N, C-alpha and C positions, 0 to 999 in steps of 0.2 A: 344153165339157169332154168329153174322150173318155170313153166308157163301155165297160165290159166286158160280154160276154154269156155266160151259162152255158147248158148244154145243156137245162136244165129248162124253158126258155122263160119265165123270170120277168121278162125285160126287162133293161135296162141296170143294172149294179151299179157302185157307187162304191168305189174302193179306198181304203185308209188314206192312201196318198200323195196321192191326189186330194182326199180329205176335208180334209187339212191346209192346202190352198190354195184352198178354196172362197171366192169373194168374198162380201162382206157381203150383197148383195141376194139372191144365190142361197141363202145360209144362211137368210135370212128366208123365202124362197119354200118351201124344203124344210120348215122348221118349220111353216109355214102349211098345207102339204099333208099332212104325215105325222105331226105332233105336235099341239100345242095352239094352234090358230089364234087363239083369243081371247086367250091369253096373249101371243102375238106382238103383237097390237093393244095390249094393256095396257102392255107394255114399250116399245112405240114411242111411246106418249103423251108420255113424258118422255125420249125418246131413249135408253132403256136397251137399245139393240140393237147396241152396238159389239162386234164380235168382238175377243177378246184372243188374242194369239199366244204370250205368254210370261209367266211369273210367278215371283217369288222373294221370300220373306219377306212384307213388307207391300205390295210393289209388283207391279202387273200392267202389261202393255204392249200397246198396240194395234199394228196392222200398220205404222203410220208411226213407231213407236218412241216414242210419247208414254207417259210414266209416269203411272199412276193409283195413288192410295193406297187400299188396300182396308180400309175401316173397317166393312165388313159382316161380314167374317171367316167366311163360310159359316154364318151364324146361330150362331156359337159353335163351329164345327167346325175352325177354323184357329188354335188356340192357339199352335201352333208356326210359323204362317205357311204360305205356299205352297211346295210342292215342297222340303221340307227334305231336304238331301242325305244326311244320316245315316239318315233313314227309308228312302230308296231304296237306300242301301248295305246296310242290314240285310236288305232284301228280296232283294238279290243273294246274300247269304250262304245263303239257304234255297231258291234257285231249283231245286235238284236234289232237295229233300226232297218227299215226297208232300204235296200240298196238302189233298186231301180223301180221307180213307180211314177210313170209319166202323168197319171191322173191326180197329181198333187203338186204342191210347191214345197221344196226341201229347204229347211232352215240352214243347213250346213252349206249348201250351194249358195244361198243368199249371202251368208256371212263371208264366204270366200270372195264373191263378187264385190262386196262392200270393201273388204280389205285391199283388194287389188286396185280399186278405184282410188283409195286413199294413198297408196304407195306409188301409183303410176304418175308420170309427169303431167303437168298442166291439167287440162279439162277432160282427159280420158276417163270415161265413166262406166260405159256399158260393156259387159263381158259376154262372150259366147264360149261355152266349154265343149271340148272334144277330147280326143284321146292321144294325139301325137302332134309333132311339129308340122308335118306335111298337111295334116287336116286343118291346122290353124291357118296355114298359108292358103289352102284352098278356100276356106271361109273368107279370108281377107280379100282375096282376088274377086270372089263373087260379090262381096260387100261393096268393093270399089266400083264394080261394073254397074250394079243396080242403083247405087247412090248417085253416080255421075251421069249415067246414061251413055257412057263411052265404052269402047271395046278394047283399045290398045293398052298394052303394058310395057313399061320400060324396066330393064333389069341390067345387071352388071356382068361383064365377062368374069369367069372364074368363080362366080357365085354358086352357092348351094342352098336350095330352098325345099328340097324334097324330091321324091320320085313318083308321086302320083301325077296324073296327066297335067293338071293345072300348074302345080308347083314345078314339075319337070319342064314345062314350057318356059319358065323364067329361071331355070338353073343353067348357069353359064358354062356348060361343058358339052361339047358336041358328042363325046363318047357316050354319054348317058341319053342324049336326045335322039340321035340318028336312028337307032333301031325301032323307035316308036313313032316316027313321023307318019302322018301329019299330026302335029300338036296344035295348040292354040295358034291361030293364023296371025293375029296382029300383035306381034311382040318385037321389041327392038332392044338389042344389047349395046351397052356403052361401056367404055373402060371404067373400072372402079377408081374413084378419085379424080376423074376428069370432068370438071364442071362445064367446060365449053361443049363437050360432047353431049352432056345431059341437056344443056340449053338447046342445042340443035334438035335433039329428039323431042323436046317439049314444044318447040316453036309452032308446029301445026295446030296445037291446042286440042288434040284429039286423044290424049292419053288418060285413061282412067286412073292409073297409079304408077308410081315409081317404087319398086321394092328393093331394099338394100339391107345388108348386114352391117351393123356398126363396125365390126371387125370381121373380115372374111375368114371363116373357119377352114372349110375344106379347100379353099383356094391357097392355103399355106400360111394361115395366121397373118393376114395382111392388114396392117393398120393404115387407115386413110390419112391423107395430109391433114394437119390441124385446120379446123374450121370447115372441112368439107361437108359434114353432115348438116350443119346449121345453114350453110349457103345453099345446099341442095334442097333443104326444106323450104327456104324462101323462094327459090326458083319454082318449085312445084306449086306453091301457093299463088305465085304470079300467073301461072298458066292454068289454074283450076284443076290441077292434078293432085290426087291424094298421095301422101308420103307414107309408105308402109315400112316400118322398122322390124326386121326379122331378128328378134332377140331370143330365138329358141336356144341358141348355144351360149350367148353372152349374158343372159339374164340372171338374176338372183345372186348378185355379188361376184360373179366370176371375174369381172375385169376391174373390181375395186369400187364400183358404184352398184347400187341395187339394180339399175338398168344401165347399160353402156351408153345409151344416147344421152343420159343425164350429164355425162362428162362435158358435153357442149351445150347443155341446157336446151336440147332439142325436144320438142313435143310432137311426136308423130301423129298423123291422123288415125293410123291403125298400128297397134303394137302386137306382134305375134310372140307367144310364149309356149314353152313345153319343157322337155327334158327335166331339169332339176325341180320344176314345180311340184312333181310327185315325190320328192324326197328320196329318189332312188328306189322306191318301192312300188308305186302305183303309176300306170300310164295316164297322163292327163296333159292336154294342150288347151290353149285358150287364145282368143284375140280380144283386145280392148279397143274401143273407139269412142268417139264423142257422142253425146246425146243427139246433136244435130245430124250427124251422118247416119246414126242408127235409125232415126225417125224417117229420114229420106228413103232408107232401104226397106225397113221392116215395121214402120210405124203405124200400121193399120192391122185390124184383125184379119183381113184378107191376106196380108203379106206375112203374118206372124209365124207361119209354119213353112215358109219357102226354103229355109235352110235349118236342118235339125240334125241331131246325133243321138242314137239310141242310148249309148253308154255315156254321153257327154254330161258332165255335172253329177255323176252318180255319187252316192254318199261316201263310199270308201275312198275314191280318188280325191274328192274335195276335202275330206278329213285329213288325208296325208298332206295335201297342199296347205291347208290351214296351219297344221303343225310345223311344216317346213318353213313357212314364212316366219312363224313365231320363233323358231330356233335360230334362223339366220339373224333376226333382229336381236334376240337375247344375247347371242354369242358375239355380236358385232363382227360378223364374218366378212362384211364388205371392207371394213378397216383392215382386218387380218389379211384378206386377199391382196389389198393394196400394199401393205407393208412386206408381207412375205414375197409377193411378186417382185417388188423393187429389189429386195435382197437377192432373190434367185436370178433376176435379169442381170444384176451387176456382176455376180460371180460367173454367169454364163458368158457375158461379154469379155471377161478376163480370159476364159478358155478360148474364145474366138481370136483374141489377140495373140495367143500362144500357138495355136494350131491351125494351119491353113486349110485343113480338111473341113473345118467348120466355117462355112461361107457367111452365114448371117444368123443373128439372134434377134427376134422381134416378138412383140406382144404387149399385153397390158394386164396388170394383176396376175392372176394365175391361169392365163390363157396365153401360152408361149409356144412359138414355133422355132425349131432349129433347122436351118437349111444347110445341106452339105454340098461340097464341091462335087463335080462330076469328073473324077480323076481318070486319066488314061492308065490302065493297068499294064505294066510291063509284062512281056511274055514270060511265062513261068510254068513249069511242068508240075501238075498236081498228081496226086497218087493214082487217080483213076483216068489219067490222060484226058481231062476235061478240055474241051475246045475253048480257045481264047475268045471265040465269038460269044459263047455263053457268059464267060467271065466279064468281058467288056460290056456286054449288055446290062448285066447286073450292076456294074459299077457306074455306068453312064445314066441309067434310067431308074434304078431302084436303090440308090444309096441310103435313103432314109429307112427303107425296110431292112436293109442289112444291119444298120446300126441298131434298129429296134430289136432285131433278132439277137444281136450280140448282148444288148442290155438284158434281154429276157433270159437267154440261155446261160450266160456267164455271171450275171449280177442279180438275177431274179427281180428285174424291174420291168413292169408292163407299160409299153408305149405303143404307138402305131403311126404310120405315115398318113398324111392328109390325102383325101381321095383325089383331089385335082392336081396335086404335086407330090409324087412319090419320093422326091428328094428332101421332103420336109417331114420331120416327126413332130407330133404335138406333145406338149406337156400340160396336162389339165388335171392335176391331182385334186382330191377333195380339198375344200377350203380350210378344213381342220388339220391339214398336213403340218407336221412339226419341222422346226429348223433342222433337227437331227436327220429327218428323212430327206429333206432337201439336200443336205450335205452328202448323204449317202449316194444320191443320184449324181451330184456333181463329181464325186470321187470316181464313180463308175464311168462317167463320160470322159473324164480325163484319162483314165486307164485305157480306154478304147482309142482316143485321139492320139495318145502318146506313142502308141505301138504301131508302127508301119507294118511290121511282120504280122501283127494281129489283124490288121486290115486285110492283108492278102489271104490269110487263113480264113477270115470271115467270108470273103468273096468265094474262096474255093469251097468251103463247107456248104454255102448256099447253092452254088452251082452243082455240087455233088447231090444235094437233096433234090434239085430239080430233075437231074438226069434219072435218079432212082425212081422218082415219082412218075415221070413220063414212061419209064420202062415198065413200071407196075400198072 
């Protein structure tokens, strides 16, 4: 591949046109050299290293023109699907407007804040815009601390709120926390869904906030007991603790309501948003809070600049968000997610009843988790004399990733396991998914579950990939 040279002596540079046609092996090489080499290895284990050259709606296409169904959906970022043409058309409308100009007040940003306030539950009114979910959580944590004058945070085991320092401090998995300690000092973890444990953590009266996902995403798509969120909110109010709902993944129709907390008529004190707010095109995050809490925190000129974001509320991101909300409402995607999700869950439950390998099916709307059994694999000789230690480890700890690999490689369906539970794969397709596409995934899953021989070959192939990658 021809390279360009600049006068500063930095070496060969790759142009955009060249980047669009880099072959697969060179893409892997560049990622290995200049990005995350270990992630390249991890993705290669189950052949998740296919370059895709086009995408529209639920479908993505490789260089040979093969169609794949995207049921991963950007971890909940693609509620409208890939490359929605009306989002790009909206961005064209503002291409001559200043995108970032802090010495001014942006009308598009103001309109988005107005719309969010009208759609949010209860008296949530004031928005802060940033660029991602973890930034929204960081802002919410700071807001709770300055508004209450307290320092402690309560969060849930198996939760996921992000990987920057504040959000990581309230993310409930030791694997992600331990390499970066010390984190925020005053944090307390309680079991998700356990009201008595929450009450005990609240009793000292020193917690600034309790942060919770209405449905745990990375924890394995865990739905709390009925009434949990509403009762937890009342407990927090009783002890003067703010209730933060992290709807980064569950928001904008994903679970069948515009916001998942609305299913229990819960009005959080702070609501965190991101992912699909940008329509799958622009990075944007936000939190909403009440006028009262905002004024306590930042309600003077002296305090007005204590928490800011350079790119937060920029024209392009807010334009994409405005159009996203408009499309979700116009197409009634909340209702669609509820109805399609009910159909999908019913069919998946039928598979669970037929095939013991499928341990559990759970979720709401089009946020669904499939948990697989951890089978003991009988001794079997594979072609490369793969040790049974490797095979058993794959089967016991990474069953979800093996099924995801089988769906991808044999059926061209993209999924992934949840970060906190690798035996669970998530199904989060765009809300525009069709019944035909849902049925295609159901047929693929049944094909995998029905074939015990296929399961053994799946484990063997993955173990072979591991050994080859380790060797290389």
